[in-house]
C-alpha positions in Angstrom: 2.0 34.8 19.0 3.2 37.6 16.7 -0.3 39.1 16.6 -0.4 39.2 20.5 3.1 40.8 20.7 2.7 43.4 18.0 -1.0 43.7 17.4 -2.8 43.8 14.1 -1.0 46.0 11.6 1.9 46.8 13.9 5.3 47.6 12.4 8.0 45.0 12.1 10.6 45.2 14.8 13.9 46.5 13.7 16.2 43.9 12.0 13.4 41.3 11.8 11.9 40.3 8.5 8.5 38.6 8.8 7.8 35.5 6.7 4.7 35.1 4.6 3.2 33.0 7.4 3.9 35.7 9.9 2.1 38.3 7.7 -0.9 36.0 7.5 -1.0 35.5 11.3 -0.8 39.3 11.7 -3.6 39.6 9.1 -1.4 41.7 6.9 -3.0 39.9 3.9 -2.2 42.5 1.2 1.5 42.2 2.0 1.3 38.4 2.1 -0.5 38.4 -1.3 2.1 40.8 -2.8 5.0 38.7 -1.6 3.4 35.5 -2.8 2.6 37.0 -6.2 6.2 38.1 -6.6 7.4 34.6 -5.7 5.0 33.0 -8.2 6.1 35.4 -10.9 9.8 34.7 -10.2 9.3 31.0 -10.1 6.1 29.8 -11.9 7.0 26.2 -10.9 6.7 26.9 -7.2 3.3 25.2 -6.8 3.4 25.6 -3.0 3.5 29.4 -3.5 0.6 29.2 -5.9 -1.4 27.2 -3.5 -0.7 29.4 -0.6 -1.6 32.5 -2.7 -4.8 30.8 -3.6 -5.6 30.1 0.0 -4.9 33.6 1.1 -7.0 35.1 -1.7 -9.9 32.8 -0.8 -9.5 33.8 2.8 -9.9 37.5 2.0 -12.9 36.9 -0.3 -11.2 37.1 -3.7 -12.7 33.9 -4.9 -12.2 34.4 -8.7 -8.5 35.2 -8.3 -8.1 32.3 -5.9 -9.8 30.0 -8.4 -7.4 31.0 -11.1 -4.5 30.0 -8.9 -6.0 26.7 -7.8 -6.8 25.8 -11.5 -3.2 26.6 -12.5 -1.9 24.2 -9.9 -4.5 21.5 -10.9 -3.5 21.9 -14.6 0.1 21.5 -13.7 -0.5 18.4 -11.7 -2.5 17.0 -14.7 0.3 17.9 -17.2 2.8 16.1 -14.9 0.7 13.0 -14.6 -0.4 13.5 -10.9 -4.0 12.8 -11.7 -5.1 11.9 -8.1 -3.6 15.1 -6.7 -5.3 17.2 -9.4 -8.7 15.5 -8.8 -8.3 16.0 -5.0 -7.6 19.7 -5.5 -10.5 20.3 -7.9 -12.8 18.5 -5.5 -11.6 20.7 -2.7 -12.2 24.0 -4.6 -15.7 23.2 -5.9 -17.0 25.2 -2.9 -15.4 28.4 -4.4 -17.5 28.0 -7.5 -20.4 25.6 -6.9 -21.9 24.4 -10.2 -18.9 25.7 -12.3 -19.0 23.7 -15.5 -15.3 24.4 -16.1 -14.3 22.5 -13.0 -16.7 19.6 -13.8 -15.2 19.3 -17.3 -11.7 19.4 -16.0 -12.5 16.6 -13.5 -14.1 14.5 -16.2 -11.0 15.0 -18.5 -8.6 14.0 -15.8 -10.6 10.9 -15.0 -10.3 10.0 -18.7 -6.6 10.6 -18.7 -6.2 8.6 -15.5 -8.0 5.7 -17.1 -6.0 6.0 -20.3 -2.7 5.9 -18.3 -4.0 2.7 -16.6 -4.7 1.3 -20.0 -1.3 2.3 -21.3 0.5 0.5 -18.6 -1.4 -2.7 -19.1 -1.3 -2.5 -22.9 2.4 -2.1 -22.9 2.7 -5.1 -20.6 0.8 -7.1 -23.1 2.9 -5.9 -26.0 6.1 -6.8 -24.1 4.7 -10.2 -23.0 3.9 -11.1 -26.6 7.6 -11.0 -27.4 9.0 -13.0 -24.5 9.4 -16.1 -26.7 11.2 -14.3 -29.4 15.0 -14.0 -29.8 16.1 -11.0 -27.7 17.8 -9.5 -30.7 14.6 -9.5 -32.7 12.4 -8.0 -30.0 10.9 -4.6 -30.5 12.6 -2.0 -28.3 10.8 -0.4 -25.3 11.0 2.9 -27.1 9.3 1.4 -30.2 6.7 -0.3 -28.0 5.9 3.1 -26.5 5.5 4.6 -30.0 3.1 1.8 -30.9 1.0 2.6 -27.9 1.0 6.3 -28.8 -0.3 5.4 -32.3 -3.1 3.4 -30.7 -4.0 5.6 -27.8 -6.6 7.7 -29.6 -8.2 4.8 -31.5 -11.6 3.2 -31.0 -10.3 -0.1 -29.9 -8.5 1.5 -26.9 -11.6 3.6 -26.1 -13.8 0.5 -26.1 -11.7 -1.9 -24.1 -10.5 -1.8 -20.5 -6.8 -2.0 -19.7 -7.1 -5.6 -18.7 -8.7 -6.5 -22.1 -6.0 -4.6 -24.0 -3.3 -6.5 -22.1 -5.0 -9.8 -23.1 -5.4 -8.8 -26.7 -1.9 -7.4 -27.2 -0.4 -10.3 -25.2 -1.4 -12.6 -28.1 -0.3 -10.3 -30.9 2.6 -9.9 -33.3 4.1 -6.6 -34.2 4.2 -6.3 -38.0 6.1 -3.8 -40.0 5.6 -3.9 -43.8 6.8 -1.8 -46.7 4.7 -0.1 -49.4 3.3 -2.7 -51.8 3.4 -5.6 -49.4 0.3 -7.8 -49.7 -1.1 -8.6 -46.2 -3.8 -10.9 -47.5 -5.0 -12.2 -50.9 -8.6 -12.3 -52.0 -9.9 -15.8 -51.4 -7.1 -16.7 -48.9 -8.1 -18.4 -45.7 -5.4 -17.0 -43.4 -7.1 -16.5 -40.1 -5.8 -13.3 -38.5 -6.9 -9.7 -38.0 -4.8 -6.6 -38.0 -5.0 -3.2 -36.2 -3.3 -0.5 -38.2 -0.9 1.6 -36.0 0.8 3.8 -38.6 0.7 4.1 -42.4 -2.1 3.1 -44.7 -3.6 0.0 -46.3 -6.0 -0.5 -49.2 -8.5 -3.2 -50.1 -8.5 -3.9 -53.8 -10.4 -6.3 -56.0 -10.5 -7.1 -59.7 -13.7 -6.7 -61.7 -15.1 -9.2 -64.3 -13.3 -7.1 -66.9 -10.0 -7.6 -65.2 -9.8 -4.0 -64.0 -8.6 -3.5 -60.4 -10.7 -1.3 -58.1 -9.8 0.2 -54.8 -12.7 -0.7 -52.4 -11.5 1.1 -49.3 -8.4 2.6 -47.6 -7.5 2.1 -43.9 -5.9 4.5 -41.5 -4.6 4.4 -37.9 -6.8 2.5 -35.6 -8.8 0.7 -38.3 -9.3 -3.1 -37.9 -9.6 -5.5 -40.7 -9.7 -9.3 -40.9 -12.4 -9.9 -38.3 -14.4 -12.0 -40.8 -11.4 -14.2 -41.5 -10.6 -14.9 -37.8 -14.1 -14.7 -36.2 -16.3 -16.1 -38.9 -13.6 -18.3 -40.7 -14.5 -16.8 -44.1 -12.0 -16.2 -47.0 -10.7 -12.7 -47.5 -13.1 -10.8 -49.8 -10.4 -8.6 -51.2 -6.7 -8.2 -51.4 -5.2 -6.0 -48.7 -2.0 -4.1 -49.6 0.1 -1.6 -47.9 0.1 1.8 -49.5 3.2 3.0 -47.6 5.5 1.7 -44.9 3.1 0.6 -42.2 3.1 -0.8 -38.6 0.3 -3.1 -37.5 -0.7 -5.2 -34.6 -1.5 -8.7 -36.0 -3.6 -11.1 -34.0 -3.6 -14.7 -35.1 -6.1 -17.4 -34.3 -3.8 -18.7 -31.6 -3.3 -15.2 -30.2 -7.0 -14.6 -30.0 -7.5 -18.0 -28.3 -4.9 -16.9 -25.7 -6.8 -13.6 -25.2 -10.1 -15.4 -24.7 -8.7 -18.1 -22.3 -10.1 -17.3 -18.8 -11.4 -13.9 -20.0 -14.2 -12.9 -17.6 -15.8 -10.7 -20.3 -15.1 -12.4 -23.7 -18.1 -10.7 -25.3 -16.6 -7.2 -24.7 -13.5 -8.2 -26.5 -15.3 -9.7 -29.5 -17.7 -6.8 -29.8 -14.8 -4.3 -29.9 -13.1 -6.3 -32.6 -16.3 -6.4 -34.7 -17.4 -2.8 -34.0 -16.1 -1.2 -37.2 -17.6 -3.7 -39.7 -15.1 -2.7 -42.3 -14.7 -6.3 -43.6 -18.4 -6.5 -44.1 -18.4 -3.3 -46.2 -15.4 -4.5 -48.3 -17.1 -7.8 -48.9 -20.3 -6.2 -50.1 -18.4 -3.9 -52.4 -16.2 -6.7 -53.8 -19.3 -8.9 -54.5 -20.8 -6.1 -56.6 -17.8 -5.8 -58.9 -16.3 -9.2 -58.8 -19.0 -11.6 -57.7 -18.8 -13.9 -54.6 -15.5 -14.5 -53.0 -13.8 -17.7 -54.3 -14.0 -20.5 -51.7 
């Protein structure tokens, strides 16, 4: 309507200030871009302004500049956890830069983050469910449960298992905090459990025939030990001791049975728990210096 009344490029009537949308209708794109750029500079969080600027830039053939604005908005959506909105926007703008590897990599990263967030929700549900039978005063706080997840988020077990499997695994676990020097398992013991180290460090040690103690291996965040004890019912090949204050997820025989009950893909869970083979390495090293593990 404004374009019909005033014509392309006509002056603004006295006392009347045109909006950005008015300028776009009148095809006064440079003025619209200038005003939107000032708005974006004054308020970088105004994503609507960034999007509108990107659309106008694309309309006037300034694809690279438009792409920068679109990517800024997509990155902000991602940082704020709006993964679906970010993916929808990136999918929309692929026509501005067909075959652009940057966009493809961003979409793949967001898909990973979206999957990780799904796993986070289900894993935390499992960690909370595991404490339902405990006295309320002794339960781990929601803040601490979130910290435990943050410690596990980048570990191989989370990468290998779906959110549903993580919920099953953690739903049958115990949260274990130990001080430096605490012995988690003795060489030759038949305690059937495995542990996933969340924070801190643990060592596997064994005496030699001469009585000297050797450190066979150290364990860090995300490492799993005890799979031989719980999955193969074998005695512990070494003594496992905390080197510092450490937090662990401890899965007992009963907890594993709970995780396996009705599990549609039990092999996936077992394979993930076995994948590091650290117990096997420790057992081989212990046998070299101390002989077979006592029965």
